[in-house]
N, C-alpha and C positions, 0 to 999 in steps of 0.2 A: 826957103826958110832961113832965118838968121842963124849964124853959128852960135849956139848956146849949149850949155851943159845938158846932156840928155836927161829926160825924165826917167827913162828906162834904159839900161844898158846890159846886154848879155856879152860876156867876154869868154871866148873859147869854151862854151858850154858843151859838155858831153853827157849823154844819157844812154844807159845800157839796160836792157831787159834780158837777164841771163847772159847768154853768149852773143845776143844781137845788139849791135851798136846802133841805136836809133838816131842819135845826134853825135856829130863828130866835130867838136871845136867850133860851134856856131857863135859868131860874133855879129851882133846887130844892135841898133839903138833906135829909140823913139823919142823925139823931142816934144815938149809940151805944145799942144795945139795942132799937131799934125796927124794925118792918117797914114799909116804904113801898112802896106799889103804884104802878106807872106804867101807866096804861091808856089806851085810845083805839083808833080804827079802824085797820085795816091801812094802812100808809103814813104814819102820823102822826108817826113818828120815834122810836118806843120802842126798837127794837133798836139804832138808830143811837146813841141816848143811851148805852146800855150799852157798845157797842163803842168809843165815844169815851172813856168813863171808863177802860176797860181797855187803852187804847192801840192798839186795832186800827184805829181811824179817827182822823184828825187834825182838830182844831178849826180853823176859819177865824179865829175870835175868841172872846173870853171866857175864863174861867178855870175850872179844876177843882182843888180843894184837898182834901187828906186831912189832917185834924187841922191845918188852916191852912197846910199846906205845898203849894205848887203841884206838880202831877204831870202836867199836860198836856204832851205831847211826849216823855215818858219811854217807853222800850221796854216792851212788854207784860211781859217777864220781870222788869223792875225794879218794875213796878207790882204784880206778884204778890208780890215780896219786901217791898214796902211794906205788904202786907196785904189786897189786893183779889183775890178769885178770881171767875172768870166761868164759869158753866155756860151755854154757848151754845145757842141754838136749833139743832136738828139733831144735838145730842149730841157730834159730832166725836170719837168714840172711836177707838182703834186696834183695828180689827176683827180683825186677825190676832194680837193679843196677848190673853192671858188676863185675867180679872177682876183677879187678883192683880197682874199686870204693869201694868195700867192704873192701879190704885190707887197703886202705887209711883211711877209717873210723876207722879201728882198731888202727891207729896211731894218732888219732885226738887230743890226749892229749900231743903229743910230738912236740917239736920245732926244733929238730935236723934233718934237711932235709937230710944231708949226711947219718946219721945213719938210717933213714927211708929207703932210697934207698938201703943201704946195706942189711937191713933186708928183703926187698922185694926179693932180689936175694937169700937170705938165705932161704926164704919160698919156692922159686922155686926149690932149691936144696933138701929140705925136702919133698916137695910135687910136683913132676914134672908135674903132670896133671894140676896144676894151671897155669903153663907157657903156656901149650897148650890151655887152656881155658881163657886166659887173658882177652879177649874182650867179652866173653860169659856172658849172664845174669845168675846170680846165680840161679834164679828160674827154669832155664831150665836144670840144671845139675842133675845127679843121686844123690841118697841119700849119697852114699859113697864119691862122689866128693864134695858135699855140706859139709859133715862132715870135710873133709880135709880143705876146705876153712874156716869153723868155727874155727878150731884149729889155722890155720894160722892167721886169723884176731885177735884172742886173743893174739897170740904171737907178733903181730905187736905193741902192747902196751909196749913191752920190759919189761915184768913183772919180778919181783923177785920170785913170787909164781904164779903158774898156777893151777887153779881149773878146773878139768875136770869132766863133768857130763855125764856118759854113752856114751863114744865115739864109742862104737860098736853097739849101738842101731839102728836097722833098716838099717844096712849096710851089703852088701854081704860079705861072708866069705873071698874072695880074697882081697877085699879092707880093711877089718878088719886087715888082716896081714900087709898090707902096712901101715895102721895107727899106729899099735903097733910097727912096725919097726921104724917109725919116732919118736914115743915116746921114744923108747929105745935109739935112737941117741940123742935126747934131754937130756935124763938122762946122757949119756956119756959126753955131753957138760956141765953138771953141773946144769941143770934146776931143780928147786925145784917144786914138783908137789903133789897135793892132789887129788887123783883119786877115783871117784865113778864109779863102773863098774859092770854090771850084770853078766859078765863072770868071775867067781871067779878065774878060772885057769889063764886066761890072767892077771888079776889084781895082783895075788900073784906072778906070774912069773916076772912081771915088778917091783913090789914094794920092798923096803927095809924092811918096817914094815907095819902092818895093824891093823885096829880097826874093830871089828865086832859090828854093831849096831843091837839091838833087841828092838823093840817097844820104840824107843827114848832114849835108854840107851846103854852105852858101855858094852857089854856082855863079850868081850874077846879082848885082844890085845897082840901084840908081834911081833917078827921077822917073816917076810912073809914066810921064808923057813920052820920055825917050824909050822906055822899055816896051811900050806898045808896039813899036815897029822893029824890035830887035829879034832877028831870026833865032838867036840863041835861047829864047824862051821856049820856042817849039822844040828845040833840041833837048832842053832840060825835061820837058814833059814826055817826050818820046824816048828818052834815054839814049839819044844818039851821042856820038863822041863830039 
């Protein structure tokens, strides 16, 4: 990737929950058009990082900047308006609403009706099952179908940066392949993504660069292709010295 000012930069970000320090001076950046993976063992702070970027958790110290403009402390709805969408772990769909209604809610910050209509068709091209399930209640869909809807709903906000939290979690292997094929297509289209993913092979195959978190700190970072063969990733996952 060319050396350019990052779209997103976290500088010495620290987050605490009571006496527990979830993040300890995490510094990372994501440049426009690249996919960055954030990997590590359970409890390493990956989801907390995404939640803090999207305004769902508050930092204790450090900065978060989008295009050089500080966004830490803004309301989540304002952060969406600034161009960051978050597809959260657990999907968080409105189960009593249809696929169509969930997608429209994803575009609730937008006023460009024509653009919204075009993006609905784009979501159908990326995730064909959603067109088949257009009128179906989200809560009656399978886990993999719900995950595709959650991703599509986040994309309906027309984000400049997409935060993805465990898109393969609880999804059947066949649908995981469909989901990551869609993410690869988004990458080809130039979508900027920060990906948290339990399946490190999938994450590093998709990503341009990666950061490895270990107990709330960045233990390792570099090009994804190089990190695939780095034994220190296994050490970070296992908690070895």
